[in-house]
LOZA-463602 format. One record per residue (C-alpha): z, y, x. Coordinates in steps of 0.5 Angstrom, whole numbers, plus 500, padded with zeros to 3 digits. Layout:
N
+-----+-------+------+
:  up : north : east :
+-----+-------+------+
:   Z :     Y :    X :
...
+-----+-------+------+
This chain:
587
+-----+-------+------+
:  up : north : east :
+-----+-------+------+
: 252 :   588 :  716 :
: 258 :   590 :  721 :
: 262 :   596 :  719 :
: 259 :   599 :  725 :
: 252 :   598 :  722 :
: 254 :   601 :  715 :
: 253 :   608 :  714 :
: 259 :   613 :  713 :
: 260 :   618 :  708 :
: 261 :   623 :  714 :
: 253 :   622 :  715 :
: 251 :   621 :  708 :
: 247 :   628 :  706 :
: 251 :   632 :  711 :
: 247 :   638 :  709 :
: 249 :   638 :  702 :
: 250 :   645 :  699 :
: 248 :   648 :  706 :
: 242 :   652 :  707 :
: 241 :   649 :  715 :
: 234 :   650 :  717 :
: 232 :   653 :  710 :
: 236 :   659 :  711 :
: 233 :   666 :  711 :
: 226 :   663 :  711 :
: 220 :   668 :  714 :
: 217 :   671 :  708 :
: 209 :   668 :  708 :
: 209 :   669 :  701 :
: 210 :   661 :  700 :
: 217 :   658 :  701 :
: 214 :   651 :  702 :
: 209 :   653 :  708 :
: 215 :   658 :  711 :
: 219 :   652 :  712 :
: 213 :   647 :  714 :
: 212 :   652 :  719 :
: 219 :   653 :  722 :
: 220 :   646 :  723 :
: 213 :   645 :  726 :
: 215 :   650 :  731 :
: 222 :   647 :  732 :
: 220 :   640 :  733 :
: 216 :   642 :  739 :
: 223 :   643 :  742 :
: 223 :   635 :  741 :
: 228 :   635 :  735 :
: 227 :   630 :  729 :
: 228 :   631 :  722 :
: 234 :   627 :  722 :
: 237 :   632 :  727 :
: 234 :   638 :  723 :
: 238 :   636 :  716 :
: 245 :   637 :  719 :
: 249 :   643 :  718 :
: 246 :   648 :  723 :
: 251 :   652 :  728 :
: 249 :   658 :  732 :
: 253 :   659 :  738 :
: 252 :   666 :  741 :
: 251 :   666 :  749 :
: 253 :   672 :  752 :
: 253 :   670 :  759 :
: 250 :   674 :  764 :
: 250 :   675 :  772 :
: 252 :   682 :  770 :
: 258 :   679 :  767 :
: 263 :   675 :  771 :
: 268 :   675 :  765 :
: 263 :   671 :  762 :
: 262 :   667 :  768 :
: 264 :   660 :  765 :
: 259 :   661 :  759 :
: 255 :   655 :  760 :
: 260 :   650 :  761 :
: 263 :   653 :  754 :
: 257 :   653 :  751 :
: 256 :   645 :  753 :
: 263 :   644 :  750 :
: 262 :   647 :  744 :
: 255 :   643 :  743 :
: 259 :   637 :  744 :
: 264 :   639 :  739 :
: 258 :   640 :  734 :
: 255 :   634 :  735 :
: 261 :   630 :  734 :
: 262 :   633 :  728 :
: 255 :   632 :  725 :
: 252 :   638 :  726 :
: 246 :   641 :  730 :
: 248 :   646 :  735 :
: 243 :   652 :  737 :
: 245 :   657 :  742 :
: 242 :   664 :  743 :
: 243 :   670 :  747 :
: 246 :   676 :  745 :
: 248 :   683 :  749 :
: 253 :   682 :  754 :
: 257 :   688 :  756 :
: 262 :   688 :  762 :
: 267 :   694 :  763 :
: 265 :   695 :  770 :
: 257 :   694 :  769 :
: 256 :   699 :  763 :
: 253 :   706 :  764 :
: 256 :   711 :  761 :
: 261 :   706 :  759 :
: 262 :   699 :  755 :
: 265 :   703 :  749 :
: 258 :   706 :  748 :
: 255 :   699 :  747 :
: 260 :   696 :  743 :
: 257 :   698 :  736 :
: 250 :   696 :  739 :
: 252 :   689 :  741 :
: 255 :   689 :  734 :
: 249 :   690 :  731 :
: 245 :   685 :  735 :
: 250 :   680 :  733 :
: 250 :   682 :  726 :
: 242 :   682 :  725 :
: 241 :   675 :  729 :
: 247 :   672 :  725 :
: 243 :   674 :  719 :
: 236 :   673 :  722 :
: 236 :   666 :  724 :
: 238 :   660 :  720 :
: 245 :   658 :  721 :
: 251 :   655 :  717 :
: 256 :   657 :  721 :
: 257 :   661 :  728 :
: 261 :   660 :  734 :
: 262 :   667 :  738 :
: 263 :   667 :  745 :
: 266 :   673 :  748 :
: 271 :   675 :  753 :
: 270 :   682 :  756 :
: 273 :   688 :  753 :
: 268 :   690 :  748 :
: 265 :   683 :  746 :
: 270 :   680 :  742 :
: 271 :   686 :  737 :
: 263 :   687 :  737 :
: 262 :   680 :  735 :
: 268 :   680 :  730 :
: 265 :   687 :  727 :
: 258 :   684 :  727 :
: 260 :   677 :  724 :
: 265 :   681 :  719 :
: 258 :   685 :  716 :
: 254 :   678 :  716 :
: 259 :   674 :  712 :
: 258 :   667 :  715 :
: 263 :   662 :  717 :
: 265 :   664 :  724 :
: 270 :   662 :  730 :
: 271 :   666 :  735 :
: 272 :   663 :  742 :
: 275 :   667 :  748 :
: 272 :   666 :  755 :
: 279 :   666 :  758 :
: 283 :   670 :  763 :
: 281 :   669 :  771 :
: 286 :   666 :  776 :
: 291 :   671 :  780 :
: 290 :   672 :  787 :
: 295 :   673 :  793 :
: 295 :   679 :  798 :
: 299 :   679 :  804 :
: 304 :   674 :  800 :
: 304 :   678 :  794 :
: 301 :   675 :  787 :
: 296 :   680 :  785 :
: 291 :   680 :  779 :
: 286 :   685 :  776 :
: 287 :   690 :  774 :
: 293 :   693 :  773 :
: 294 :   691 :  781 :
: 287 :   694 :  782 :
: 290 :   701 :  779 :
: 296 :   700 :  783 :
: 293 :   699 :  790 :
: 288 :   704 :  789 :
: 294 :   709 :  787 :
: 297 :   707 :  794 :
: 290 :   708 :  798 :
: 289 :   715 :  795 :
: 297 :   717 :  797 :
: 295 :   715 :  804 :
: 300 :   709 :  803 :
: 295 :   704 :  805 :
: 289 :   704 :  810 :
: 282 :   703 :  809 :
: 283 :   696 :  812 :
: 288 :   694 :  807 :
: 285 :   696 :  801 :
: 278 :   692 :  803 :
: 283 :   686 :  804 :
: 286 :   687 :  797 :
: 279 :   688 :  794 :
: 277 :   681 :  796 :
: 284 :   678 :  792 :
: 284 :   682 :  786 :
: 279 :   677 :  782 :
: 281 :   670 :  784 :
: 276 :   667 :  779 :
: 271 :   668 :  773 :
: 274 :   670 :  767 :
: 277 :   677 :  764 :
: 283 :   681 :  767 :
: 289 :   677 :  768 :
: 294 :   682 :  765 :
: 295 :   685 :  758 :
: 289 :   689 :  758 :
: 284 :   690 :  753 :
: 281 :   683 :  754 :
: 287 :   679 :  753 :
: 289 :   684 :  747 :
: 283 :   682 :  743 :
: 284 :   675 :  745 :
: 291 :   675 :  742 :
: 289 :   679 :  736 :
: 283 :   674 :  735 :
: 288 :   669 :  734 :
: 293 :   673 :  730 :
: 287 :   674 :  725 :
: 286 :   667 :  724 :
: 279 :   667 :  728 :
: 280 :   662 :  733 :
: 283 :   655 :  734 :
: 290 :   655 :  735 :
: 292 :   656 :  742 :
: 285 :   659 :  743 :
: 288 :   666 :  746 :
: 291 :   664 :  753 :
: 288 :   658 :  757 :
: 285 :   661 :  763 :
: 277 :   661 :  764 :
: 277 :   655 :  769 :
: 282 :   650 :  766 :
: 280 :   644 :  762 :
: 285 :   647 :  757 :
: 279 :   652 :  756 :
: 274 :   647 :  755 :
: 278 :   643 :  750 :
: 278 :   649 :  746 :
: 271 :   650 :  746 :
: 270 :   643 :  744 :
: 274 :   644 :  738 :
: 271 :   650 :  736 :
: 265 :   647 :  735 :
: 268 :   641 :  731 :
: 271 :   647 :  727 :
: 265 :   651 :  726 :
: 262 :   644 :  722 :
: 268 :   644 :  718 :
: 268 :   651 :  716 :
: 261 :   650 :  714 :
: 262 :   645 :  710 :
: 268 :   648 :  706 :
: 264 :   655 :  706 :
: 270 :   658 :  709 :
: 267 :   665 :  710 :
: 270 :   670 :  714 :
: 272 :   675 :  709 :
: 277 :   669 :  707 :
: 280 :   670 :  714 :
: 280 :   677 :  715 :
: 284 :   679 :  709 :
: 290 :   685 :  709 :
: 295 :   680 :  711 :
: 291 :   678 :  717 :
: 290 :   685 :  719 :
: 298 :   686 :  718 :
: 299 :   680 :  723 :
: 294 :   683 :  728 :
: 298 :   689 :  728 :
: 305 :   686 :  729 :
: 302 :   682 :  735 :
: 299 :   688 :  738 :
: 305 :   692 :  738 :
: 309 :   686 :  740 :
: 305 :   684 :  746 :
: 305 :   691 :  749 :
: 297 :   691 :  748 :
: 292 :   695 :  750 :
: 291 :   702 :  746 :
: 284 :   700 :  745 :
: 286 :   695 :  741 :
: 288 :   700 :  735 :
: 281 :   703 :  736 :
: 277 :   696 :  735 :
: 282 :   693 :  730 :
: 280 :   699 :  726 :
: 273 :   698 :  727 :
: 273 :   691 :  725 :
: 278 :   692 :  719 :
: 273 :   698 :  717 :
: 267 :   693 :  716 :
: 271 :   689 :  711 :
: 272 :   696 :  707 :
: 280 :   697 :  709 :
: 283 :   703 :  712 :
: 288 :   703 :  718 :
: 294 :   707 :  716 :
: 296 :   710 :  723 :
: 303 :   713 :  720 :
: 304 :   706 :  717 :
: 303 :   703 :  723 :
: 307 :   707 :  727 :
: 313 :   706 :  722 :
: 311 :   698 :  723 :
: 312 :   699 :  730 :
: 319 :   702 :  730 :
: 322 :   695 :  728 :
: 317 :   691 :  732 :
: 319 :   690 :  739 :
: 315 :   689 :  745 :
: 317 :   681 :  747 :
: 311 :   679 :  752 :
: 313 :   680 :  759 :
: 306 :   681 :  762 :
: 303 :   687 :  766 :
: 303 :   693 :  765 :
: 309 :   693 :  760 :
: 312 :   687 :  764 :
: 311 :   683 :  770 :
: 307 :   676 :  769 :
: 300 :   675 :  768 :
: 296 :   671 :  762 :
: 296 :   664 :  766 :
: 304 :   665 :  765 :
: 303 :   666 :  758 :
: 299 :   660 :  757 :
: 304 :   656 :  761 :
: 310 :   659 :  756 :
: 306 :   656 :  750 :
: 301 :   662 :  749 :
: 301 :   665 :  742 :
: 305 :   660 :  738 :
: 311 :   662 :  742 :
: 310 :   669 :  741 :
: 308 :   668 :  733 :
: 315 :   663 :  733 :
: 319 :   669 :  735 :
: 315 :   674 :  730 :
: 316 :   669 :  724 :
: 320 :   674 :  720 :
: 315 :   680 :  721 :
: 309 :   676 :  719 :
: 305 :   674 :  713 :
: 305 :   666 :  714 :
: 301 :   665 :  708 :
: 295 :   668 :  711 :
: 289 :   663 :  712 :
: 286 :   661 :  718 :
: 280 :   659 :  720 :
: 282 :   652 :  720 :
: 283 :   652 :  713 :
: 291 :   652 :  714 :
: 296 :   658 :  713 :
: 299 :   661 :  719 :
: 305 :   658 :  717 :
: 302 :   651 :  717 :
: 299 :   652 :  724 :
: 306 :   654 :  727 :
: 309 :   648 :  724 :
: 304 :   643 :  726 :
: 305 :   646 :  734 :
: 313 :   644 :  734 :
: 319 :   648 :  736 :
: 317 :   650 :  742 :
: 321 :   650 :  749 :
: 325 :   654 :  754 :
: 321 :   659 :  758 :
: 321 :   666 :  761 :
: 315 :   670 :  759 :
: 316 :   671 :  751 :
: 323 :   674 :  750 :
: 327 :   674 :  744 :
: 328 :   679 :  739 :
: 335 :   680 :  742 :
: 332 :   681 :  749 :
: 326 :   685 :  748 :
: 322 :   688 :  754 :
: 322 :   695 :  750 :
: 326 :   696 :  743 :
: 320 :   698 :  739 :
: 312 :   697 :  739 :
: 308 :   698 :  745 :
: 304 :   704 :  741 :
: 307 :   710 :  738 :
: 302 :   715 :  734 :
: 303 :   722 :  735 :
: 301 :   728 :  731 :
: 302 :   736 :  731 :
: 297 :   742 :  732 :
: 294 :   739 :  738 :
: 292 :   732 :  734 :
: 292 :   733 :  727 :
: 288 :   727 :  726 :
: 293 :   723 :  730 :
: 294 :   721 :  738 :
: 297 :   715 :  741 :
: 301 :   713 :  747 :
: 303 :   707 :  750 :
: 310 :   708 :  750 :
: 312 :   701 :  753 :
: 308 :   703 :  760 :
: 310 :   710 :  760 :
: 316 :   714 :  764 :
: 322 :   715 :  760 :
: 323 :   721 :  763 :
: 317 :   724 :  761 :
: 317 :   722 :  754 :
: 321 :   728 :  752 :
: 317 :   734 :  756 :
: 315 :   741 :  755 :
: 310 :   743 :  761 :
: 304 :   748 :  763 :
: 297 :   745 :  761 :
: 292 :   744 :  767 :
: 285 :   744 :  764 :
: 279 :   740 :  766 :
: 273 :   742 :  761 :
: 270 :   735 :  762 :
: 269 :   729 :  767 :
: 265 :   733 :  772 :
: 270 :   738 :  772 :
: 275 :   734 :  773 :
: 272 :   730 :  779 :
: 270 :   736 :  782 :
: 277 :   739 :  782 :
: 282 :   734 :  782 :
: 283 :   733 :  789 :
: 282 :   740 :  791 :
: 288 :   742 :  796 :
: 288 :   749 :  792 :
: 289 :   746 :  785 :
: 294 :   750 :  782 :
: 298 :   744 :  779 :
: 306 :   741 :  780 :
: 309 :   735 :  777 :
: 312 :   738 :  771 :
: 305 :   740 :  769 :
: 301 :   737 :  764 :
: 294 :   735 :  765 :
: 289 :   736 :  760 :
: 282 :   733 :  760 :
: 277 :   735 :  754 :
: 270 :   732 :  752 :
: 271 :   725 :  753 :
: 272 :   723 :  746 :
: 266 :   719 :  742 :
: 261 :   724 :  741 :
: 263 :   728 :  748 :
: 262 :   722 :  753 :
: 262 :   716 :  748 :
: 270 :   715 :  749 :
: 270 :   713 :  757 :
: 277 :   710 :  760 :
: 278 :   716 :  764 :
: 284 :   718 :  760 :
: 287 :   715 :  766 :
: 286 :   721 :  770 :
: 288 :   720 :  777 :
: 294 :   723 :  780 :
: 292 :   730 :  783 :
: 291 :   728 :  791 :
: 296 :   733 :  793 :
: 301 :   730 :  788 :
: 300 :   723 :  790 :
: 301 :   725 :  797 :
: 308 :   728 :  796 :
: 310 :   721 :  792 :
: 309 :   723 :  785 :
: 307 :   717 :  781 :
: 306 :   719 :  774 :
: 305 :   726 :  770 :
: 303 :   727 :  763 :
: 296 :   726 :  761 :
: 292 :   728 :  755 :
: 285 :   727 :  753 :
: 281 :   725 :  747 :
: 278 :   719 :  751 :
: 281 :   712 :  752 :
: 284 :   708 :  758 :
: 284 :   701 :  760 :
: 289 :   697 :  757 :
: 291 :   695 :  764 :
: 293 :   702 :  766 :
: 300 :   705 :  766 :
: 303 :   712 :  765 :
: 305 :   717 :  760 :
: 298 :   718 :  758 :
: 296 :   721 :  751 :
: 290 :   718 :  748 :
: 285 :   719 :  742 :
: 286 :   726 :  741 :
: 283 :   727 :  734 :
: 279 :   731 :  732 :
: 276 :   731 :  739 :
: 274 :   737 :  743 :
: 266 :   736 :  742 :
: 267 :   737 :  735 :
: 271 :   743 :  735 :
: 278 :   740 :  735 :
: 284 :   744 :  737 :
: 284 :   741 :  744 :
: 277 :   744 :  745 :
: 281 :   751 :  745 :
: 287 :   749 :  750 :
: 287 :   753 :  756 :
: 290 :   753 :  763 :
: 297 :   756 :  763 :
: 298 :   754 :  755 :
: 305 :   750 :  754 :
: 305 :   744 :  751 :
: 311 :   740 :  748 :
: 311 :   732 :  748 :
: 316 :   729 :  744 :
: 315 :   721 :  743 :
: 322 :   720 :  739 :
: 319 :   725 :  734 :
: 312 :   723 :  735 :
: 310 :   730 :  736 :
: 304 :   733 :  740 :
: 305 :   741 :  740 :
: 300 :   746 :  743 :
: 305 :   752 :  743 :
: 300 :   757 :  742 :
: 299 :   760 :  735 :
: 294 :   759 :  730 :
: 291 :   766 :  730 :
: 290 :   766 :  738 :
: 287 :   759 :  737 :
: 282 :   762 :  732 :
: 280 :   768 :  736 :
: 278 :   763 :  742 :
: 274 :   759 :  737 :
: 270 :   765 :  735 :
: 269 :   767 :  742 :
: 267 :   761 :  745 :
: 264 :   756 :  739 :
: 263 :   749 :  740 :
: 256 :   746 :  740 :
: 256 :   739 :  739 :
: 252 :   734 :  744 :
: 245 :   732 :  741 :
: 240 :   727 :  744 :
: 232 :   727 :  743 :
: 231 :   719 :  743 :
: 233 :   712 :  743 :
: 240 :   709 :  742 :
: 244 :   715 :  744 :
: 241 :   719 :  739 :
: 243 :   714 :  734 :
: 250 :   714 :  737 :
: 251 :   722 :  737 :
: 249 :   722 :  730 :
: 253 :   716 :  727 :
: 259 :   715 :  731 :
: 266 :   716 :  727 :
: 272 :   719 :  730 :
: 277 :   715 :  734 :
: 282 :   714 :  728 :
: 276 :   711 :  724 :
: 275 :   706 :  730 :
: 269 :   710 :  733 :
: 264 :   705 :  729 :
: 257 :   708 :  726 :
: 258 :   711 :  719 :
: 253 :   707 :  716 :
: 255 :   700 :  718 :
: 262 :   701 :  714 :
: 262 :   700 :  707 :
: 266 :   704 :  703 :
: 274 :   703 :  704 :
: 275 :   700 :  697 :
: 279 :   695 :  700 :
: 285 :   699 :  701 :
: 289 :   701 :  707 :
: 293 :   697 :  712 :
: 299 :   696 :  713 :
: 302 :   697 :  707 :
: 309 :   699 :  707 :
: 314 :   694 :  704 :
+-----+-------+------+
């Protein structure tokens, strides 16, 4: 017998200590019959007993015609399958909910928790020893990590990857910071209808997620910082060979962690979350990142301490030169070495002993990737894009539970400001009046939008309120905006978000009136409504808040169960008691 004919140890009893196809059997009252029936049906698809004895690796298929960010999902699935088979596993792909930011009504945040539930229940219901989670567009990665955290399986996160950049009249453009910039020009009559139509064809040059440091790119970087991806898995663009190779390796790795029984709770530790916080601050990441990280941590029994995060931000500079805080795009970050380049620069601030999904520590993985090379996208700590972390946490009588501002993308001249409130009661009110010629507003005023928090409107990205048209036409490029909602990670400006408690449940924001004075001091981390408590009490008595309700379906569940932004806007019944402690822990 030749060496090639001899059975290798790799193929002897590959499912030892694994449940494989016998996991989670449907209950007919007879376990033997349950497995017999399951095998009978799966053999109808042409599987042999030899195949069915392998470790089973689930692959979430989030491809959808409504989701161009996941347009490469079929190619990724095939590559993952190849990797699983090479490692001796059996790949089984299955569909889950797919969410795209621009194709979700009322908004994608409304569906994030539903996708997390879908992911969790399918991981529990179907037989698999490990899973590869394929996600990219803003809410899909957090939804998958939330669901996987609750299910407890060994899991690998596979990012779909960013789109390529386009070119408009000689200028490099990419979604979606440039989307907002050009739309702002159009609203201000700086460009005409023909040009806005032309640039619309160039902003999204391929399938994939936004090419700037929006929420999708932020969550890709966070997933790698958490140790949940193949090293280097955050940055390759969607349509590159590098992305396909990452997918293949993700399949191999899933088989490895299935055999090691390296469950997700061994990866998503307090140290991993602290590393992710550092990365969020250092990349100038999306403000949505803190909501999603809070939700993922909540599924593991951790609480995010926003005040400690803010203190962490004071010694974590923004190092990544990407829009909207900088000038470059995700493909540039990839060419500069991706996350390894950034993590090397952050080494003194990281927990290098945090375990990753490879079974090695973060420090070991960084050492394996070598010393790096000269590049111009990741700055040094001595030459940062911004001297502090991209996100600052504000408190005050207008936001007792906290609010946040992306200081790295704000106007320095407006971050210490007192102005008159111009109030919009809800989204409809803003839409009806924001462009009115008789709107009583100046560039020194502060726009306030109520009732777009978790319960008010499922927290849409409407916190990026448009500059009133009369001001835009006069050349105003920024104005302070305050709301209990979110904004896209691709957005920019002096914008206060996630005001907690939200107005829809009677937070102080509910009682702000046009003409009130508001003081913002980012340096002091203060957001103050200059109205005394007695007057606010009188307003509350005169017009008490009635919380929104629904009579049926998922919306009813959402309104009954969603938490506030500082708790991750997750469903209260999906979060275990916060017995694992708070993070980050001050050192």
